N, CA, C and O of each residue as an XYZ file, in Angstrom:
352
protein
N    -142.412    -11.596   -109.703
C    -141.920    -10.711   -108.656
C    -141.103     -9.585   -109.295
O    -140.339     -9.812   -110.232
N    -141.276     -8.378   -108.777
C    -140.600     -7.204   -109.291
C    -139.138     -7.224   -108.875
O    -138.809     -7.614   -107.754
N    -138.270     -6.807   -109.775
C    -136.833     -6.806   -109.504
C    -136.250     -5.451   -109.888
O    -136.511     -4.934   -110.975
N    -135.462     -4.889   -108.986
C    -134.807     -3.605   -109.235
C    -133.369     -3.889   -109.667
O    -132.626     -4.535   -108.928
N    -132.961     -3.421   -110.848
C    -131.597     -3.697   -111.325
C    -130.504     -3.177   -110.390
O    -129.459     -3.811   -110.246
N    -130.737     -2.037   -109.760
C    -129.736     -1.482   -108.853
C    -129.565     -2.370   -107.617
O    -128.446     -2.620   -107.168
N    -130.687     -2.840   -107.079
C    -130.629     -3.730   -105.916
C    -129.912     -5.024   -106.296
O    -129.089     -5.534   -105.535
N    -130.227     -5.541   -107.464
C    -129.567     -6.775   -107.920
C    -128.065     -6.569   -108.091
O    -127.275     -7.455   -107.766
N    -127.669     -5.402   -108.601
C    -126.245     -5.124   -108.764
C    -125.535     -5.076   -107.412
O    -124.442     -5.622   -107.261
N    -126.156     -4.426   -106.436
C    -125.561     -4.337   -105.096
C    -125.455     -5.727   -104.483
O    -124.441     -6.062   -103.871
N    -126.501     -6.539   -104.645
C    -126.465     -7.907   -104.105
C    -125.373     -8.736   -104.771
O    -124.703     -9.525   -104.105
N    -125.187     -8.564   -106.082
C    -124.143     -9.311   -106.783
C    -122.761     -8.885   -106.289
O    -121.887     -9.731   -106.103
N    -122.556     -7.597   -106.077
C    -121.273     -7.123   -105.545
C    -121.034     -7.707   -104.161
O    -119.923     -8.132   -103.845
N    -122.086     -7.728   -103.330
C    -121.949     -8.317   -101.995
C    -121.562     -9.797   -102.092
O    -120.688    -10.261   -101.360
N    -122.218    -10.539   -103.000
C    -121.886    -11.965   -103.166
C    -120.448    -12.137   -103.644
O    -119.757    -13.058   -103.208
N    -119.991    -11.257   -104.540
C    -118.608    -11.328   -105.025
C    -117.607    -11.108   -103.885
O    -116.594    -11.800   -103.791
N    -117.909    -10.135   -103.026
C    -117.034     -9.861   -101.881
C    -117.039    -11.047   -100.924
O    -115.991    -11.436   -100.411
N    -118.219    -11.623   -100.682
C    -118.304    -12.796    -99.797
C    -117.493    -13.960   -100.363
O    -116.798    -14.653    -99.619
N    -117.579    -14.178   -101.685
C    -116.801    -15.263   -102.308
C    -115.309    -15.000   -102.187
O    -114.532    -15.914   -101.911
N    -114.911    -13.746   -102.394
C    -113.497    -13.385   -102.312
C    -112.957    -13.585   -100.893
O    -111.839    -14.067   -100.713
N    -113.745    -13.217    -99.899
C    -113.290    -13.272    -98.507
C    -113.569    -14.625    -97.850
O    -113.021    -14.903    -96.783
N    -114.394    -15.462    -98.448
C    -114.703    -16.805    -97.950
C    -115.143    -16.798    -96.490
O    -114.693    -17.622    -95.693
N    -116.029    -15.860    -96.144
C    -116.584    -15.743    -94.783
C    -115.517    -15.593    -93.703
O    -115.719    -16.012    -92.563
N    -114.384    -14.994    -94.061
C    -113.301    -14.745    -93.115
C    -113.360    -13.272    -92.723
O    -113.134    -12.406    -93.567
N    -113.661    -12.968    -91.450
C    -113.773    -11.567    -91.033
C    -112.491    -10.757    -91.267
O    -112.559     -9.582    -91.627
N    -111.345    -11.370    -91.067
C    -110.081    -10.656    -91.272
C    -109.890    -10.308    -92.746
O    -109.434     -9.211    -93.070
N    -110.233    -11.228    -93.634
C    -110.123    -10.962    -95.070
C    -111.110     -9.865    -95.480
O    -110.786     -9.016    -96.311
N    -112.310     -9.882    -94.900
C    -113.296     -8.845    -95.200
C    -112.783     -7.486    -94.745
O    -112.911     -6.497    -95.465
N    -112.198     -7.438    -93.544
C    -111.642     -6.187    -93.020
C    -110.533     -5.666    -93.939
O    -110.481     -4.473    -94.237
N    -109.655     -6.551    -94.383
C    -108.575     -6.145    -95.282
C    -109.141     -5.639    -96.613
O    -108.607     -4.696    -97.198
N    -110.209     -6.259    -97.082
C    -110.860     -5.803    -98.323
C    -111.392     -4.378    -98.147
O    -111.208     -3.528    -99.019
N    -112.044     -4.128    -97.025
C    -112.588     -2.788    -96.755
C    -111.457     -1.757    -96.699
O    -111.593     -0.658    -97.236
N    -110.348     -2.107    -96.052
C    -109.204     -1.184    -95.990
C    -108.667     -0.889    -97.394
O    -108.322      0.254    -97.696
N    -108.594     -1.913    -98.254
C    -108.123     -1.716    -99.623
C    -109.049     -0.776   -100.388
O    -108.587      0.107   -101.111
N    -110.353     -0.969   -100.227
C    -111.320     -0.105   -100.918
C    -111.182      1.332   -100.423
O    -111.171      2.270   -101.220
N    -111.077      1.501    -99.110
C    -110.921      2.850    -98.553
C    -109.664      3.517    -99.094
O    -109.680      4.699    -99.436
N    -108.586      2.764    -99.171
C    -107.327      3.328    -99.667
C    -107.442      3.723   -101.135
O    -106.885      4.737   -101.554
N    -108.166      2.922   -101.914
C    -108.280      3.207   -103.344
C    -109.161      4.429   -103.636
O    -109.019      5.057   -104.686
N    -110.068      4.767   -102.715
C    -110.954      5.925   -102.942
C    -110.711      7.021   -101.907
O    -111.588      7.846   -101.651
N    -109.537      7.025   -101.323
C    -109.220      7.941   -100.228
C    -109.475      9.406   -100.586
O    -109.966     10.164    -99.749
N    -109.156      9.807   -101.790
C    -109.342     11.206   -102.179
C    -110.803     11.576   -102.355
O    -111.138     12.760   -102.386
N    -111.673     10.594   -102.471
C    -113.097     10.852   -102.655
C    -113.853     10.907   -101.323
O    -114.989     11.379   -101.287
N    -113.243     10.433   -100.228
C    -113.907     10.407    -98.930
C    -113.911     11.796    -98.301
O    -112.963     12.564    -98.465
N    -114.964     12.104    -97.594
C    -115.125     13.408    -96.957
C    -115.169     13.218    -95.455
O    -115.858     12.330    -94.952
N    -114.433     14.051    -94.742
C    -114.467     14.045    -93.285
C    -114.816     15.460    -92.844
O    -114.008     16.379    -92.980
N    -116.011     15.627    -92.320
C    -116.455     16.950    -91.900
C    -116.180     17.161    -90.425
O    -116.129     16.217    -89.637
N    -116.005     18.430    -90.073
C    -115.849     18.788    -88.673
C    -117.189     18.568    -87.966
O    -118.240     18.833    -88.550
N    -117.169     18.091    -86.723
C    -118.437     17.914    -86.004
C    -119.095     19.259    -85.732
O    -118.421     20.273    -85.549
N    -120.418     19.247    -85.709
C    -121.154     20.472    -85.407
C    -121.006     20.771    -83.921
O    -120.933     19.848    -83.110
N    -120.960     22.052    -83.554
C    -120.850     22.384    -82.133
C    -122.111     21.963    -81.386
O    -123.214     22.011    -81.932
N    -121.937     21.551    -80.134
C    -123.062     21.117    -79.310
C    -123.733     22.322    -78.661
O    -123.080     23.320    -78.356
N    -125.024     22.218    -78.456
C    -125.763     23.253    -77.738
C    -125.965     22.786    -76.302
O    -126.365     21.647    -76.061
N    -125.694     23.653    -75.375
C    -125.881     23.349    -73.964
C    -126.762     24.420    -73.367
O    -126.542     25.611    -73.589
N    -127.751     24.005    -72.616
C    -128.685     24.958    -72.025
C    -128.120     25.540    -70.742
O    -127.592     24.829    -69.887
N    -128.247     26.843    -70.636
C    -127.918     27.481    -69.364
C    -129.213     27.950    -68.708
O    -129.194     28.618    -67.674
N    -130.352     27.585    -69.332
C    -131.668     27.980    -68.835
C    -132.427     26.780    -68.295
O    -131.823     25.772    -67.929
N    -133.757     26.887    -68.243
C    -134.564     25.813    -67.692
C    -134.521     24.565    -68.574
O    -134.249     24.650    -69.772
N    -134.791     23.402    -67.968
C    -134.764     22.126    -68.667
C    -135.910     22.032    -69.670
O    -136.987     22.588    -69.454
N    -135.661     21.318    -70.776
C    -136.701     21.097    -71.770
C    -137.354     19.722    -71.605
O    -138.128     19.304    -72.467
N    -137.055     19.014    -70.514
C    -137.569     17.669    -70.321
C    -139.095     17.644    -70.292
O    -139.701     16.633    -70.647
N    -139.718     18.731    -69.880
C    -141.170     18.762    -69.803
C    -141.822     18.748    -71.177
O    -143.037     18.573    -71.271
N    -141.050     18.927    -72.247
C    -141.623     18.974    -73.590
C    -141.900     17.588    -74.146
O    -142.645     17.469    -75.119
N    -141.333     16.538    -73.572
C    -141.556     15.187    -74.069
C    -142.870     14.615    -73.573
O    -143.543     15.212    -72.733
N    -143.226     13.458    -74.098
C    -144.435     12.784    -73.659
C    -144.125     11.963    -72.426
O    -143.069     11.336    -72.341
N    -145.029     11.964    -71.477
C    -144.912     11.171    -70.245
C    -143.598     11.417    -69.516
O    -143.018     10.494    -68.943
N    -143.140     12.634    -69.538
C    -141.946     12.993    -68.782
C    -140.641     12.684    -69.479
O    -139.577     12.973    -68.930
N    -140.681     12.105    -70.674
C    -139.450     11.801    -71.405
C    -139.019     13.024    -72.204
O    -139.859     13.684    -72.817
N    -137.741     13.336    -72.210
C    -137.288     14.483    -72.998
C    -137.403     14.201    -74.490
O    -137.376     13.048    -74.921
N    -137.528     15.247    -75.255
C    -137.576     15.131    -76.702
C    -136.150     14.888    -77.177
O    -135.260     15.690    -76.894
N    -135.922     13.788    -77.896
C    -134.591     13.434    -78.365
C    -134.585     13.463    -79.882
O    -135.489     12.922    -80.519
N    -133.586     14.081    -80.457
C    -133.430     14.096    -81.893
C    -134.272     15.144    -82.604
O    -134.225     15.236    -83.831
N    -135.032     15.927    -81.873
C    -135.842     16.957    -82.511
C    -135.010     18.218    -82.688
O    -134.244     18.586    -81.796
N    -135.153     18.884    -83.832
C    -134.413     20.131    -83.999
C    -134.949     21.200    -83.049
O    -136.124     21.197    -82.683
N    -134.085     22.086    -82.671
C    -134.510     23.181    -81.796
C    -135.384     24.153    -82.565
O    -135.079     24.481    -83.712
N    -136.462     24.618    -81.959
C    -137.242     25.657    -82.615
C    -136.379     26.907    -82.799
O    -135.459     27.153    -82.018
N    -136.680     27.690    -83.832
C    -135.860     28.864    -84.113
C    -135.852     29.840    -82.945
O    -134.875     30.563    -82.747
N    -136.948     29.867    -82.161
C    -136.983     30.784    -81.014
C    -135.938     30.394    -79.971
O    -135.383     31.264    -79.299
N    -135.662     29.080    -79.827
C    -134.664     28.649    -78.853
C    -133.243     28.843    -79.363
O    -132.331     29.124    -78.585
N    -133.057     28.691    -80.681
C    -131.699     28.817    -81.194
C    -131.186     30.255    -81.073
O    -129.975     30.480    -81.068
N    -132.090     31.221    -80.976
C    -131.673     32.610    -80.799
C    -131.762     33.051    -79.343
O    -131.447     34.195    -79.014
N    -132.187     32.152    -78.483
C    -132.362     32.458    -77.064
C    -130.991     32.612    -76.407
O    -130.136     31.740    -76.560
N    -130.768     33.708    -75.680
C    -129.467     33.889    -75.031
C    -129.191     32.837    -73.954
O    -128.066     32.761    -73.461
N    -130.185     32.023    -73.573
C    -129.978     30.953    -72.598
C    -129.246     29.768    -73.165
O    -128.878     28.859    -72.421
N    -129.016     29.748    -74.503
C    -128.302     28.641    -75.132
C    -126.908     29.081    -75.518
O    -126.710     30.194    -76.006
N    -125.938     28.200    -75.296
C    -124.551     28.512    -75.568
C    -123.993     27.468    -76.543
O    -124.229     26.273    -76.364
N    -123.275     27.893    -77.545
C    -122.627     26.979    -78.462
C    -121.235     26.662    -77.917
O    -120.443     27.564    -77.642
N    -120.949     25.364    -77.766
C    -119.627     24.921    -77.272
C    -118.744     24.643    -78.469
O    -119.156     23.930    -79.384
N    -117.560     25.179    -78.484
C    -116.618     24.940    -79.584
C    -115.412     24.217    -79.077
O    -114.499     23.923    -79.849
């Protein structure tokens, strides 16, 4: 069977954490807080992107069987359409 060294390393780290915390959720939570604190300067927190709200007709007709398209990027023609407003 094929083995990936990176996957094995991640699994070993997971087993080490499980042994340290002894299947105690509170100990696991405290471990995560310690790790976050130790790498705090490396963590990135980005501002959320502004939401787009339509002031024009609904796009629900674009989905299959009447369902709206979810998670699809807006076509460039719509992003420049004056019917769309960016909320800040």
